[in-house]
SELO-107446 format. One record per residue (C-alpha): residue number from 1; residue in three letters; chain; z, y, x. Coordinates in pm, 1 decimal. Each point is the difference from the previous one (the first is absolute). Layout:
BEGIN
NUM Ala A Z Y X
...
# end
This chain:
BEGIN
1 Met A 16291.2 11171.9 15812.7
2 Glu A 83.7 346.1 -6.0
3 Ala A -241.8 45.6 308.2
4 Asp A -256.7 -172.6 -134.3
5 Leu A 5.6 237.8 -298.5
6 Arg A -37.1 281.1 173.5
7 Gln A -330.7 -122.4 203.3
8 Val A -146.5 -114.6 -308.0
9 Ser A 101.7 361.3 -152.4
10 Thr A -166.0 174.7 317.4
11 Ile A -303.7 -204.2 -6.4
12 Leu A -73.9 107.4 -385.3
13 Arg A 107.4 358.7 42.3
14 Phe A -278.0 19.3 252.3
15 Phe A -293.7 -69.3 -270.6
16 Val A 114.0 356.7 -131.6
17 Ser A -204.7 147.6 257.5
18 Leu A -288.0 -223.5 -129.0
19 Arg A -278.8 221.5 -187.7
20 Leu A -61.4 -193.6 -361.8
21 Asp A -310.6 131.5 -233.7
22 Ala A 145.1 54.0 -323.3
23 Gly A -308.1 -28.4 -154.9
24 Ser A -79.3 -377.9 124.9
25 Ala A -69.5 -280.5 -272.2
26 Ser A 223.2 -195.3 201.2
27 Gly A 357.5 -109.7 -134.2
28 Tyr A 273.5 -268.3 63.7
29 Ile A -148.4 -340.1 3.8
30 Phe A 290.9 -168.8 -172.7
31 Phe A -22.9 188.5 -353.1
32 Ile A -274.6 -229.9 -50.0
33 Ala A 101.3 -265.4 -276.7
34 Asn A -354.8 -157.5 -140.8
35 Arg A 38.5 -387.5 37.9
36 Asn A -360.7 -153.6 83.6
37 Ser A -122.6 -309.8 129.4
38 Glu A -132.6 -11.4 370.1
39 Arg A -311.0 159.3 20.6
40 Asp A -239.2 -43.4 272.1
41 Tyr A -187.9 319.3 22.6
42 Met A -262.0 27.4 180.3
43 Ser A -348.4 -38.8 -115.5
44 Ala A -280.4 -236.6 71.7
45 Lys A -119.2 257.6 269.2
46 Glu A -94.7 -189.3 313.2
47 Lys A 304.9 -50.3 240.0
48 Asn A -13.7 263.4 327.7
49 Asn A 56.9 -217.1 259.6
50 Ser A 344.6 130.0 104.6
51 Val A 330.8 -55.4 -200.0
52 Ile A 311.3 163.1 22.6
53 Ala A 294.3 -237.4 -111.3
54 Ile A 294.9 127.5 -54.5
55 Cys A 339.2 -268.9 -59.6
56 Ile A 248.2 102.1 -242.1
57 Gln A 329.0 -71.0 213.8
58 Glu A 337.4 -84.5 -119.1
59 Pro A 288.5 167.2 124.8
60 Ser A 103.6 -213.8 252.0
61 Glu A -285.1 -188.1 159.7
62 Asp A 64.7 -256.3 312.1
63 Gly A 214.0 239.2 223.0
64 Ser A -101.9 341.7 -171.3
65 Asn A 159.9 181.3 -257.8
66 Met A -18.7 325.4 -224.6
67 Asp A 304.9 141.6 72.8
68 Phe A 64.8 384.7 -104.8
69 Gly A 374.5 42.2 -0.3
70 Glu A 149.3 115.5 -290.8
71 Ile A -356.4 -15.3 -201.7
72 Lys A -10.6 -316.0 -149.3
73 Gly A -54.7 -163.4 -362.4
74 Asp A -260.4 200.9 -224.3
75 Asp A -34.3 256.7 234.7
76 Leu A -115.3 -267.2 295.9
77 Arg A -257.4 -165.5 -232.7
78 Phe A -111.3 403.5 -47.6
79 Ile A -88.3 57.7 295.4
80 His A -161.7 -344.3 98.7
81 Gln A -186.4 19.4 -296.7
82 Ala A -145.1 342.0 114.7
83 Phe A -83.9 -140.1 366.7
84 Ile A -171.4 -280.9 -178.5
85 Thr A -220.3 289.3 -190.7
86 Asp A -44.1 219.1 271.2
87 Ser A -115.1 -310.4 209.1
88 Ile A -309.7 -74.6 -289.8
89 Cys A -78.3 415.6 -17.9
90 Ser A -75.4 -59.0 396.0
91 Ala A -179.2 -268.4 6.3
92 Leu A -178.2 99.9 -283.1
93 Ser A -110.0 343.4 210.6
94 Val A -201.2 -282.2 213.9
95 Pro A -388.4 -43.8 -180.4
96 Ser A -58.1 -257.5 237.3
97 Ala A 241.3 -261.1 -99.0
98 Asp A 137.6 -161.3 -307.4
99 Thr A 363.2 -23.0 -59.3
100 Arg A 217.7 -270.8 -109.8
101 Leu A 354.3 9.0 -90.3
102 Tyr A 232.5 -328.6 31.8
103 Tyr A 309.9 -74.4 -119.6
104 Ile A 252.2 -290.6 -123.0
105 Glu A -71.9 -175.9 -287.9
106 Lys A 314.1 104.8 -176.1
107 Pro A 146.8 223.7 -357.7
108 Asp A 98.2 274.6 227.3
109 Arg A -266.8 1.5 248.0
110 Lys A -289.4 -30.8 -296.5
111 Arg A 178.8 264.0 -199.4
112 Leu A -5.2 250.3 307.3
113 Val A -342.8 -58.8 57.8
114 Glu A -73.6 64.9 -320.6
115 Ile A 126.2 320.8 4.4
116 Ile A -157.3 103.7 327.3
117 Thr A -342.4 -96.1 -132.4
118 Glu A 46.8 157.4 -341.5
119 Tyr A 124.9 324.6 146.1
120 Leu A -286.3 -13.0 237.1
121 Gly A -270.2 -72.8 -247.3
122 Lys A 146.4 276.2 -252.8
123 Lys A 137.4 249.9 179.4
124 Gln A -9.2 12.3 368.8
125 Cys A -335.9 -69.3 94.7
126 Ser A -319.0 257.2 -41.1
127 Gly A -347.9 70.0 98.0
128 Lys A -107.8 -235.8 295.6
129 Leu A 315.2 -148.0 -20.1
130 Ser A 10.5 -129.6 -378.3
131 Lys A -391.4 -171.9 87.0
132 Arg A 169.0 -147.6 313.9
133 Phe A 270.2 -136.9 -179.1
134 Arg A -181.0 -154.6 -303.9
135 Glu A -267.0 -113.5 238.2
136 Asn A 176.0 -115.2 298.7
137 Phe A 391.5 -101.9 -58.3
138 Ser A 134.1 -323.1 -144.5
139 Ser A 351.3 -127.1 7.5
140 His A 108.6 -407.1 77.8
141 Ser A 306.3 -163.0 -89.5
142 Met A 71.6 -265.0 273.3
143 Glu A 323.3 -259.5 43.9
144 Phe A 268.6 89.7 185.3
145 Glu A 14.2 -131.8 348.7
146 Arg A 132.3 156.8 344.5
147 Trp A -188.8 286.3 98.3
148 Gly A -201.9 -190.2 286.7
149 Ile A -116.6 -225.1 -269.0
150 Arg A -66.9 306.2 -284.5
151 Met A -195.8 189.5 297.0
152 Glu A -221.2 -306.6 123.9
153 Asn A -75.2 -61.5 -392.7
154 Ile A -120.7 365.2 -30.6
155 Phe A -258.0 -61.4 292.8
156 Glu A -116.5 -312.6 -124.3
157 Asp A -55.2 130.6 -323.7
158 Cys A -177.5 303.5 93.8
159 Phe A -220.8 -119.5 232.1
160 Ala A -96.0 -285.7 -234.4
161 Gln A -89.4 280.7 -276.1
162 Gly A -253.3 72.3 232.0
163 Tyr A 152.3 309.9 210.5
164 Lys A -75.8 45.4 386.3
165 Asn A 306.9 240.4 74.5
166 Val A 348.6 -68.5 -135.4
167 Leu A 225.5 238.6 86.3
168 Leu A 377.8 -86.2 -131.7
169 Leu A 294.2 283.6 -69.1
170 Gly A 292.2 -78.6 -148.1
171 Ser A 181.3 209.4 -262.9
172 Arg A 234.9 252.2 227.1
173 Thr A -265.4 213.5 134.3
174 Pro A -62.8 277.9 -192.1
175 Thr A -64.5 259.0 304.3
176 Val A -296.7 -242.0 131.7
177 Thr A -297.9 235.1 -133.9
178 Ala A -339.3 -70.5 -92.1
179 Thr A -105.9 121.7 372.7
180 Lys A 252.3 -256.7 199.7
181 Ile A -215.2 -272.7 -281.7
182 Lys A -309.0 77.4 87.4
183 Ala A 66.8 49.1 339.3
184 Ala A 119.6 -418.2 2.3
185 Leu A -331.0 -77.3 -209.2
186 Arg A -197.4 154.0 252.5
187 Met A 173.8 -148.5 318.1
188 Leu A -41.5 -351.7 -188.4
189 Glu A -385.1 62.1 -22.5
190 Gln A 20.3 -59.0 416.9
191 Ser A 310.9 -203.5 32.3
192 Asp A 115.7 -403.3 -159.9
193 Ala A 322.7 187.3 -76.1
194 Val A 186.7 327.4 -62.6
195 Phe A 382.0 61.0 24.4
196 Gly A 264.1 299.7 -85.9
197 Pro A 277.2 -39.6 184.6
198 Thr A 357.5 159.7 -97.2
199 Pro A 219.4 119.4 313.1
200 Asp A 219.2 -275.0 -99.3
201 Gly A -232.6 -315.4 99.3
202 Arg A -146.5 -51.6 -338.6
203 Tyr A -301.0 94.3 -216.4
204 Tyr A -71.6 215.1 -252.9
205 Ser A -348.0 -118.7 -55.2
206 Ile A -194.2 -308.5 107.9
207 Gly A -371.8 -29.9 -33.3
208 Met A -279.1 -252.0 119.8
209 Ser A -382.9 -13.1 -34.6
210 Gly A -236.8 -308.9 -28.7
211 Ser A 199.0 -266.4 -127.7
212 Tyr A 395.3 -131.1 -33.3
213 Arg A 48.0 -139.8 360.1
214 Ile A 400.3 74.5 110.2
215 Lys A 202.7 -177.6 -212.9
216 Leu A 275.0 261.8 -117.5
217 Ser A 265.7 -262.2 -116.5
218 Asp A 38.2 -170.6 300.6
219 Phe A 202.2 336.8 119.3
220 Asp A 386.2 60.7 -31.8
221 Trp A -48.4 327.9 -178.9
222 Lys A 350.6 32.6 70.9
223 Ser A -40.3 73.9 399.4
224 Gly A 49.0 314.9 170.7
225 Ala A -291.3 -107.1 198.2
226 Ile A -289.2 -84.8 -299.4
227 Tyr A -211.7 263.5 135.9
228 Ser A -71.1 -92.7 331.9
229 Glu A 13.1 -373.7 -142.5
230 Val A -259.6 46.6 -269.0
231 Ala A -267.3 209.0 266.1
232 Gly A 88.9 -258.4 249.0
233 Ala A -118.4 -291.1 -215.1
234 Phe A -296.0 227.6 -45.9
235 Thr A -54.4 64.0 334.5
236 Glu A 34.5 -418.9 107.4
237 Gln A -270.8 -72.9 -252.8
238 Gly A -259.1 236.8 189.9
239 Leu A 26.9 259.8 -340.3
240 Ser A -41.0 373.2 34.4
241 Trp A 246.4 246.1 -107.8
242 Ser A 38.3 371.6 -23.3
243 Glu A 336.1 171.2 -97.0
244 Leu A 44.5 334.4 -215.3
245 Glu A 265.1 239.7 50.8
246 Ile A 332.4 -104.8 33.3
247 Trp A 172.0 90.6 -359.3
248 Tyr A 274.6 -107.6 -194.3
249 Ala A 112.4 -233.6 -330.4
250 Val A 238.5 230.9 -233.8
251 Glu A 308.1 -253.4 1.4
252 Ser A 292.1 254.2 76.4
253 Ala A 171.3 319.7 -17.8
254 Glu A -144.1 112.9 348.3
255 Glu A -351.8 -133.0 -115.6
256 Leu A 42.0 213.2 -323.6
257 Glu A 17.9 302.6 177.0
258 Leu A -255.3 -70.4 270.7
259 Met A -169.0 -36.6 -375.7
260 Ala A 102.2 318.7 -126.5
261 Arg A -125.2 184.9 321.7
262 Asp A -345.7 -142.9 -15.7
263 Ile A -65.9 56.6 -341.6
264 Asn A 122.8 377.3 90.8
265 Gln A -250.9 13.1 258.9
266 Phe A -234.7 -168.3 -241.7
267 Arg A 11.6 341.6 -220.8
268 Phe A 7.2 214.1 294.4
269 Glu A -352.6 -125.6 98.7
270 Gly A -105.5 63.6 -331.7
271 Asp A 10.3 -400.0 -115.2
272 Glu A 138.5 19.3 -359.0
273 Thr A -33.2 -377.5 -124.7
274 Ser A 134.1 -190.1 277.1
275 Gly A 319.0 -143.4 -89.2
276 Arg A -8.3 220.4 -302.6
277 Glu A 180.2 -237.8 -241.2
278 Thr A 261.9 -68.8 275.6
279 Glu A 52.1 379.1 19.6
280 Leu A 89.8 28.9 -378.7
281 Val A 248.9 -305.6 -64.7
282 Met A 157.0 152.3 309.4
283 Glu A 10.3 356.7 -182.6
284 Arg A 140.0 -205.7 -257.9
285 Leu A 304.8 -106.3 174.2
286 Ile A 57.3 339.8 136.6
287 Ser A 48.5 72.5 -353.8
288 Lys A 222.1 -271.0 -78.7
289 Leu A 203.1 146.3 311.2
290 Glu A 24.0 301.9 -120.3
291 Gln A 163.2 -92.9 -328.7
# end
Protein backbone atom coordinates (compact mmCIF):
# COMPACT_ATOMS: atom_id res chain seq x y z
CA MET A 1 0.00 0.00 0.00
CA GLU A 2 2.84 2.41 0.80
CA ALA A 3 4.35 1.70 -2.63
CA ASP A 4 1.00 2.43 -4.30
CA LEU A 5 0.67 5.69 -2.38
CA ARG A 6 4.19 6.77 -3.39
CA GLN A 7 3.44 6.02 -7.03
CA VAL A 8 0.19 8.01 -6.97
CA SER A 9 1.95 10.84 -5.11
CA THR A 10 4.64 10.97 -7.81
CA ILE A 11 2.05 11.09 -10.58
CA LEU A 12 0.09 13.87 -8.88
CA ARG A 13 3.20 15.94 -8.27
CA PHE A 14 4.01 15.67 -11.97
CA PHE A 15 1.07 17.98 -12.55
CA VAL A 16 2.81 20.78 -10.66
CA SER A 17 4.76 21.41 -13.87
CA LEU A 18 1.58 22.02 -15.86
CA ARG A 19 0.80 25.63 -16.65
CA LEU A 20 -2.53 26.84 -15.27
CA ASP A 21 -4.50 29.74 -16.68
CA ALA A 22 -5.38 31.79 -13.61
CA GLY A 23 -7.97 33.77 -15.50
CA SER A 24 -9.88 30.76 -16.76
CA ALA A 25 -13.60 30.53 -16.14
CA SER A 26 -13.09 26.84 -15.54
CA GLY A 27 -13.70 25.33 -12.12
CA TYR A 28 -14.19 22.04 -10.38
CA ILE A 29 -17.25 20.35 -11.76
CA PHE A 30 -18.12 18.69 -8.46
CA PHE A 31 -19.08 22.02 -6.87
CA ILE A 32 -22.28 22.30 -8.92
CA ALA A 33 -25.32 21.15 -6.97
CA ASN A 34 -28.48 22.23 -8.82
CA ARG A 35 -30.95 19.40 -9.36
CA ASN A 36 -32.68 19.29 -12.71
CA SER A 37 -34.45 16.65 -14.76
CA GLU A 38 -32.69 14.97 -17.67
CA ARG A 39 -32.31 17.41 -20.52
CA ASP A 40 -31.94 17.13 -24.26
CA TYR A 41 -30.01 20.26 -25.14
CA MET A 42 -30.10 19.67 -28.87
CA SER A 43 -32.29 22.18 -30.70
CA ALA A 44 -34.55 21.49 -33.65
CA LYS A 45 -31.60 22.19 -35.95
CA GLU A 46 -30.94 19.64 -38.70
CA LYS A 47 -28.67 16.83 -37.53
CA ASN A 48 -25.16 16.33 -38.80
CA ASN A 49 -24.45 13.12 -40.72
CA SER A 50 -21.98 12.03 -38.04
CA VAL A 51 -22.35 11.55 -34.31
CA ILE A 52 -19.87 11.04 -31.49
CA ALA A 53 -21.47 8.76 -28.90
CA ILE A 54 -19.89 8.82 -25.44
CA CYS A 55 -20.93 6.02 -23.11
CA ILE A 56 -20.37 6.44 -19.37
CA GLN A 57 -18.69 3.28 -18.15
CA GLU A 58 -19.04 1.74 -14.73
CA PRO A 59 -15.94 1.45 -12.48
CA SER A 60 -15.82 -2.21 -13.47
CA GLU A 61 -16.95 -3.23 -16.97
CA ASP A 62 -16.54 -6.72 -18.46
CA GLY A 63 -12.92 -7.28 -17.52
CA SER A 64 -11.76 -3.65 -17.28
CA ASN A 65 -11.48 -1.57 -14.11
CA MET A 66 -10.55 1.95 -13.06
CA ASP A 67 -7.90 1.24 -10.42
CA PHE A 68 -5.68 4.15 -9.42
CA GLY A 69 -4.33 2.66 -6.22
CA GLU A 70 -4.99 5.02 -3.32
CA ILE A 71 -7.24 7.32 -5.38
CA LYS A 72 -10.64 6.03 -4.33
CA GLY A 73 -14.09 7.14 -3.25
CA ASP A 74 -15.01 10.74 -3.99
CA ASP A 75 -11.59 11.47 -5.50
CA LEU A 76 -12.08 8.68 -8.04
CA ARG A 77 -15.57 9.94 -8.85
CA PHE A 78 -14.28 13.48 -9.37
CA ILE A 79 -11.60 12.23 -11.76
CA HIS A 80 -14.18 10.23 -13.71
CA GLN A 81 -16.46 13.29 -13.96
CA ALA A 82 -13.52 15.26 -15.33
CA PHE A 83 -12.73 12.51 -17.87
CA ILE A 84 -16.33 12.64 -19.15
CA THR A 85 -16.38 16.45 -19.28
CA ASP A 86 -13.12 16.56 -21.24
CA SER A 87 -14.44 13.95 -23.69
CA ILE A 88 -17.60 15.99 -24.27
CA CYS A 89 -15.58 19.18 -24.82
CA SER A 90 -13.36 17.42 -27.36
CA ALA A 91 -16.43 16.07 -29.16
CA LEU A 92 -18.10 19.50 -29.22
CA SER A 93 -14.95 20.89 -30.83
CA VAL A 94 -15.79 18.83 -33.94
CA PRO A 95 -18.35 20.99 -35.81
CA SER A 96 -19.24 18.29 -38.35
CA ALA A 97 -20.69 15.92 -35.72
CA ASP A 98 -23.36 15.84 -33.05
CA THR A 99 -22.56 14.56 -29.55
CA ARG A 100 -24.75 12.11 -27.65
CA LEU A 101 -24.01 11.06 -24.06
CA TYR A 102 -25.34 7.68 -22.91
CA TYR A 103 -25.63 6.55 -19.31
CA ILE A 104 -27.23 3.80 -17.25
CA GLU A 105 -30.64 4.65 -15.83
CA LYS A 106 -29.59 4.76 -12.18
CA PRO A 107 -30.05 7.66 -9.73
CA ASP A 108 -26.33 8.21 -9.20
CA ARG A 109 -25.61 8.13 -12.94
CA LYS A 110 -28.50 10.48 -13.68
CA ARG A 111 -27.17 12.87 -11.05
CA LEU A 112 -23.68 12.64 -12.55
CA VAL A 113 -25.04 13.65 -15.97
CA GLU A 114 -26.99 16.52 -14.42
CA ILE A 115 -23.85 17.84 -12.75
CA ILE A 116 -21.79 17.64 -15.93
CA THR A 117 -24.40 19.12 -18.27
CA GLU A 118 -25.28 21.96 -15.89
CA TYR A 119 -21.60 22.76 -15.57
CA LEU A 120 -21.09 22.76 -19.31
CA GLY A 121 -24.26 24.70 -20.00
CA LYS A 122 -23.71 27.43 -17.42
CA LYS A 123 -20.00 27.76 -16.92
CA GLN A 124 -17.59 25.91 -19.12
CA CYS A 125 -18.81 26.23 -22.70
CA SER A 126 -18.43 29.65 -24.29
CA GLY A 127 -18.41 31.08 -27.79
CA LYS A 128 -18.73 28.45 -30.52
CA LEU A 129 -18.72 25.61 -28.00
CA SER A 130 -21.70 27.14 -26.21
CA LYS A 131 -23.67 27.19 -29.46
CA ARG A 132 -22.66 23.63 -30.29
CA PHE A 133 -23.61 22.50 -26.80
CA ARG A 134 -27.10 23.95 -27.24
CA GLU A 135 -27.57 22.67 -30.79
CA ASN A 136 -25.52 19.49 -31.06
CA PHE A 137 -25.51 17.84 -27.62
CA SER A 138 -28.03 15.48 -26.04
CA SER A 139 -28.03 12.95 -23.20
CA HIS A 140 -29.83 9.60 -23.16
CA SER A 141 -30.47 7.01 -20.48
CA MET A 142 -30.35 3.30 -21.16
CA GLU A 143 -30.92 0.05 -19.28
CA PHE A 144 -28.01 -1.59 -17.52
CA GLU A 145 -26.64 -4.42 -19.66
CA ARG A 146 -23.23 -5.92 -20.17
CA TRP A 147 -20.83 -3.78 -22.16
CA GLY A 148 -21.27 -5.49 -25.54
CA ILE A 149 -25.04 -5.10 -25.41
CA ARG A 150 -24.79 -1.44 -24.38
CA MET A 151 -22.48 -0.68 -27.30
CA GLU A 152 -24.82 -2.51 -29.66
CA ASN A 153 -27.83 -0.54 -28.38
CA ILE A 154 -25.98 2.75 -28.86
CA PHE A 155 -25.03 1.98 -32.45
CA GLU A 156 -28.56 0.84 -33.27
CA ASP A 157 -30.06 3.93 -31.64
CA CYS A 158 -27.75 6.33 -33.48
CA PHE A 159 -28.35 4.74 -36.87
CA ALA A 160 -32.09 4.73 -36.17
CA GLN A 161 -31.84 8.48 -35.62
CA GLY A 162 -30.55 8.87 -39.17
CA TYR A 163 -26.81 9.28 -38.62
CA LYS A 164 -24.52 7.90 -41.31
CA ASN A 165 -21.32 7.71 -39.27
CA VAL A 166 -21.24 6.70 -35.60
CA LEU A 167 -18.09 6.94 -33.48
CA LEU A 168 -18.28 5.42 -30.00
CA LEU A 169 -16.02 6.43 -27.10
CA GLY A 170 -16.02 5.24 -23.52
CA SER A 171 -15.59 7.54 -20.52
CA ARG A 172 -11.93 6.79 -19.73
CA THR A 173 -10.29 8.62 -22.63
CA PRO A 174 -9.77 12.28 -21.62
CA THR A 175 -6.72 12.63 -23.88
CA VAL A 176 -8.49 11.59 -27.08
CA THR A 177 -8.47 15.04 -28.62
CA ALA A 178 -10.71 16.68 -31.20
CA THR A 179 -7.93 16.11 -33.75
CA LYS A 180 -8.06 12.35 -33.17
CA ILE A 181 -11.85 12.36 -33.38
CA LYS A 182 -11.78 14.27 -36.67
CA ALA A 183 -9.31 11.75 -38.07
CA ALA A 184 -11.62 8.88 -37.09
CA LEU A 185 -14.62 10.51 -38.76
CA ARG A 186 -12.61 11.10 -41.95
CA MET A 187 -11.73 7.41 -41.99
CA LEU A 188 -15.42 6.51 -41.59
CA GLU A 189 -16.16 8.41 -44.81
CA GLN A 190 -13.99 5.85 -46.62
CA SER A 191 -14.45 2.67 -44.56
CA ASP A 192 -17.21 0.56 -43.06
CA ALA A 193 -15.56 0.78 -39.66
CA VAL A 194 -12.73 2.41 -37.74
CA PHE A 195 -10.98 0.91 -34.72
CA GLY A 196 -8.91 2.58 -32.04
CA PRO A 197 -6.62 -0.07 -30.50
CA THR A 198 -5.05 0.00 -27.04
CA PRO A 199 -1.61 -1.47 -26.25
CA ASP A 200 -3.25 -4.42 -24.46
CA GLY A 201 -5.36 -5.50 -27.44
CA ARG A 202 -8.62 -3.78 -26.52
CA TYR A 203 -10.42 -0.71 -27.85
CA TYR A 204 -10.56 2.94 -26.89
CA SER A 205 -12.92 3.70 -29.78
CA ILE A 206 -15.06 1.92 -32.36
CA GLY A 207 -16.84 3.55 -35.29
CA MET A 208 -19.19 2.26 -37.98
CA SER A 209 -20.63 3.84 -41.10
CA GLY A 210 -23.80 3.24 -43.10
CA SER A 211 -25.53 0.78 -40.79
CA TYR A 212 -25.00 -1.62 -37.90
CA ARG A 213 -23.74 -4.88 -39.44
CA ILE A 214 -21.67 -6.74 -36.83
CA LYS A 215 -23.34 -7.67 -33.53
CA LEU A 216 -20.99 -6.54 -30.78
CA SER A 217 -23.11 -8.36 -28.22
CA ASP A 218 -21.91 -11.69 -29.64
CA PHE A 219 -18.35 -11.11 -28.40
CA ASP A 220 -16.75 -11.75 -25.03
CA TRP A 221 -15.44 -8.31 -24.08
CA LYS A 222 -13.38 -9.83 -21.28
CA SER A 223 -11.27 -11.61 -23.88
CA GLY A 224 -7.65 -10.53 -24.16
CA ALA A 225 -7.95 -10.97 -27.93
CA ILE A 226 -11.10 -8.88 -28.35
CA TYR A 227 -9.50 -6.47 -30.82
CA SER A 228 -8.47 -9.16 -33.29
CA GLU A 229 -11.76 -11.02 -32.81
CA VAL A 230 -13.93 -8.03 -33.70
CA ALA A 231 -11.66 -6.88 -36.54
CA GLY A 232 -11.63 -10.43 -37.88
CA ALA A 233 -15.44 -10.53 -37.91
CA PHE A 234 -15.55 -7.41 -40.06
CA THR A 235 -12.99 -8.91 -42.46
CA GLU A 236 -14.94 -12.18 -42.71
CA GLN A 237 -18.04 -10.22 -43.72
CA GLY A 238 -16.10 -8.42 -46.46
CA LEU A 239 -16.33 -5.09 -44.64
CA SER A 240 -13.52 -2.56 -44.84
CA TRP A 241 -12.00 -1.03 -41.73
CA SER A 242 -9.36 1.52 -40.87
CA GLU A 243 -7.16 1.73 -37.81
CA LEU A 244 -6.42 4.76 -35.63
CA GLU A 245 -3.12 5.19 -33.83
CA ILE A 246 -2.61 3.07 -30.73
CA TRP A 247 -3.80 4.99 -27.66
CA TYR A 248 -5.02 4.13 -24.18
CA ALA A 249 -7.95 4.21 -21.81
CA VAL A 250 -6.98 5.55 -18.37
CA GLU A 251 -7.62 2.58 -16.08
CA SER A 252 -4.44 2.18 -13.99
CA ALA A 253 -1.84 4.25 -12.16
CA GLU A 254 0.56 3.66 -15.06
CA GLU A 255 -1.97 5.02 -17.56
CA LEU A 256 -2.64 7.93 -15.22
CA GLU A 257 1.05 8.78 -15.58
CA LEU A 258 0.80 8.53 -19.39
CA MET A 259 -2.17 10.88 -19.24
CA ALA A 260 -0.23 13.39 -17.12
CA ARG A 261 2.63 13.41 -19.61
CA ASP A 262 0.27 13.84 -22.56
CA ILE A 263 -1.54 16.77 -20.94
CA ASN A 264 1.84 18.33 -20.23
CA GLN A 265 2.71 17.87 -23.91
CA PHE A 266 -0.58 19.47 -24.96
CA ARG A 267 0.32 22.57 -22.95
CA PHE A 268 3.86 22.62 -24.37
CA GLU A 269 2.37 22.60 -27.88
CA GLY A 270 -0.01 25.47 -27.03
CA ASP A 271 -3.17 23.38 -26.57
CA GLU A 272 -4.72 24.83 -23.40
CA THR A 273 -8.08 23.03 -23.58
CA SER A 274 -7.59 19.27 -24.11
CA GLY A 275 -7.74 17.47 -20.78
CA ARG A 276 -8.34 20.76 -18.95
CA GLU A 277 -10.92 19.52 -16.44
CA THR A 278 -8.82 16.46 -15.64
CA GLU A 279 -5.84 18.75 -15.05
CA LEU A 280 -7.84 20.86 -12.60
CA VAL A 281 -9.01 17.86 -10.60
CA MET A 282 -5.48 16.49 -10.45
CA GLU A 283 -4.32 19.88 -9.16
CA ARG A 284 -6.92 19.64 -6.41
CA LEU A 285 -5.62 16.21 -5.45
CA ILE A 286 -2.11 17.65 -5.23
CA SER A 287 -3.34 20.30 -2.80
CA LYS A 288 -5.11 17.65 -0.76
CA LEU A 289 -1.97 15.51 -0.69
CA GLU A 290 0.12 18.43 0.57
CA GLN A 291 -2.20 19.28 3.47
